[in-house]
C-alpha positions in Angstrom: 8.7 -23.9 -26.6 11.2 -22.3 -24.7 11.1 -19.3 -27.4 7.6 -19.1 -27.2 7.8 -19.3 -23.6 9.8 -15.9 -23.8 7.9 -14.4 -26.0 5.0 -14.9 -24.3 6.1 -13.8 -20.7 7.7 -10.5 -22.2 4.5 -9.4 -23.8 2.8 -10.3 -20.3 6.0 -8.0 -18.7 5.7 -5.0 -20.9 1.6 -4.9 -21.1 1.0 -5.2 -17.3 2.8 -1.9 -17.2 -0.1 -0.4 -18.5 -3.2 -0.4 -17.0 -5.7 -0.3 -20.2 -3.7 -3.5 -21.5 -3.9 -5.9 -18.2 -6.5 -7.9 -19.3 -4.6 -9.0 -22.1 -1.0 -9.0 -20.5 -3.2 -11.9 -18.2 -3.7 -14.2 -21.7 -0.1 -13.8 -22.2 1.2 -15.0 -18.8 -1.6 -17.8 -18.6 -0.4 -19.0 -22.1 3.4 -19.1 -21.0 2.4 -21.2 -18.0 0.8 -23.3 -20.4 4.7 -24.2 -21.4 6.5 -23.8 -18.2 5.1 -23.5 -14.7 7.9 -20.9 -13.7 7.6 -18.8 -10.4 8.5 -15.3 -11.7 5.4 -15.6 -14.3 3.1 -16.9 -11.8 3.9 -14.1 -9.1 3.7 -11.4 -12.6 0.2 -13.0 -13.3 -0.9 -12.8 -9.6 0.6 -9.0 -9.6 -1.5 -8.2 -12.5 -4.9 -9.8 -11.0 -4.0 -8.0 -8.0 -3.6 -4.8 -9.7 -7.1 -5.0 -11.5 -8.7 -6.0 -8.3 -9.5 -9.8 -8.9 -8.0 -10.7 -5.7 -9.0 -14.3 -5.5 -7.6 -15.0 -8.8 -4.6 -13.3 -7.4 -4.5 -15.5 -4.4 -4.9 -18.6 -6.6 -1.9 -17.6 -8.9 0.7 -16.6 -6.4 3.6 -18.9 -6.3 4.7 -20.8 -3.1 7.9 -18.4 -2.4 10.3 -17.3 0.3 11.0 -13.8 -2.2 10.5 -11.0 -0.2 8.4 -9.4 -3.4 6.4 -12.5 -3.2 5.6 -12.7 0.7 4.6 -8.5 0.4 2.6 -9.1 -2.7 0.6 -12.5 -0.6 0.3 -9.7 2.4 -1.1 -7.1 0.1 -3.6 -9.9 -1.5 -4.8 -11.0 1.8 -5.6 -7.5 3.2 -7.7 -6.8 0.4 -9.8 -10.2 1.1 -10.1 -8.6 4.4 -8.0 -11.3 6.1 -6.1 -8.3 7.9 -4.6 -10.5 10.9 -3.0 -12.9 8.2 -1.6 -10.0 6.5 0.0 -8.6 9.8 1.2 -11.8 10.5 2.9 -12.2 7.0 4.4 -8.7 7.8 5.5 -9.2 11.0 7.5 -12.4 10.1 9.3 -10.5 6.9 10.3 -7.3 9.2 12.3 -9.7 11.2 14.8 -9.4 8.7 13.2 -6.8 6.4 12.6 -3.5 7.7 11.0 -0.8 5.4 9.1 2.1 5.7 6.5 1.4 3.4 5.9 -1.8 5.6 5.3 -0.1 8.6 3.2 2.2 6.0 1.2 -1.0 5.1 0.6 -2.1 8.8 -0.9 1.2 9.4 -3.4 0.9 6.8 -4.2 -2.5 7.7 -4.7 -0.8 11.2 -6.6 1.5 10.0 -8.9 -1.2 8.1 -9.5 -3.0 11.4 -10.2 0.5 13.3 -7.2 -0.2 15.9 -6.1 3.6 15.4 -3.7 3.0 18.1 -1.6 0.8 16.4 -2.1 2.6 13.3 -0.3 5.7 14.6 2.1 3.8 15.7 3.1 2.2 12.2 2.3 5.6 10.9 5.3 6.9 12.9 7.8 4.7 12.4 7.0 5.1 8.4 7.7 8.6 8.6 10.7 8.2 11.3 12.6 5.8 9.1 11.9 7.8 5.5 10.2 11.3 6.4 11.1 12.1 2.6 8.5 9.9 1.6 5.2 11.4 0.7 3.2 8.3 1.2 4.2 7.9 4.6 2.8 11.6 5.6 -0.5 10.6 3.8 -1.2 7.6 5.6 -0.3 9.3 9.5 -2.8 11.9 8.0 -5.5 9.2 8.0 -5.0 8.2 11.3 -4.8 11.8 12.6 -8.3 12.2 10.4 -9.7 8.9 12.1 -9.0 10.7 15.3 -10.7 14.1 14.5 -7.5 15.6 14.9 -8.0 17.8 11.8 -5.1 20.0 12.3 -2.2 17.6 12.5 -4.0 15.7 9.8 -4.0 19.1 7.5 -0.3 19.7 8.4 0.8 15.9 7.4 -1.5 16.4 3.9 0.7 19.9 3.0 3.6 18.1 4.1 2.5 14.7 1.3 1.3 17.1 -1.2 5.0 19.5 -0.8 6.9 16.3 -1.3 5.3 14.8 -4.2 5.7 18.1 -6.2 9.5 18.5 -4.5 10.2 14.7 -5.7 8.3 14.1 -8.6 7.3 17.0 -9.9 3.9 16.2 -9.9 0.6 16.4 -7.5 -0.7 14.3 -5.1 -4.5 14.0 -6.1 -5.4 11.5 -3.3 -3.7 13.8 -0.5 -5.3 17.0 -2.1 -8.8 15.4 -2.2 -8.9 14.2 1.6 -7.2 17.9 2.6 -10.6 19.4 1.0 -12.9 16.8 2.6 -11.2 17.6 5.4 -11.5 20.8 5.1 -15.1 20.7 4.3 -16.3 19.2 7.6 -14.3 20.9 9.8 -16.6 23.4 12.1 -15.5 26.8 11.7 -14.8 26.9 15.9 -12.6 24.1 15.5 -10.1 23.5 18.2 -7.5 20.9 18.3 -7.6 18.2 21.2 -4.2 18.8 22.2 -4.6 16.5 25.4 -5.6 13.8 23.0 -2.6 14.5 20.7 -0.3 14.5 24.0 -1.6 11.1 25.0 -1.1 9.8 21.6 2.4 11.1 21.4 3.4 10.1 24.3 2.2 6.3 23.5 3.8 5.9 20.2 
């Protein structure tokens, strides 16, 4: 039984990283859990459901654990279920002991969904300040500028994100490129940046 558990679990672990085989990975994790109710297996099953967009199932299987990676996944799931305040509360508690740039970026994304752009700007800037060379942080900040219709500032951050992705990973940043095209398509020919708004945001961050 122990060996059969290991075989199923390892099959699931290998397949969950392959987008076209995640449904199959779920079957292996479920079979493993029938043998042993293991926290790590439940976490990986929950994460696989999350990756394929089945957030209710992901929440069902996530273990009750104090491990940071489980807590983070729980927050991501709650955000996808549109339980934004719960997700924010989870991350705020976690960051009392563990402050990471990607957690600040996540908070910024959640506040964007809540349409609280002031808070989103605050946390996006914290993410960039903590890890300036992370392309994802610049993309999040660009999204906030976009919501404020500060198109030049958004484009500047997108160019930074695209350049960092090429520099660090030798690959194009498709999401940033698409957003850049979207902004360029809607920008008026006589567009001028609202420097007063930009000044207010910068002074309040």
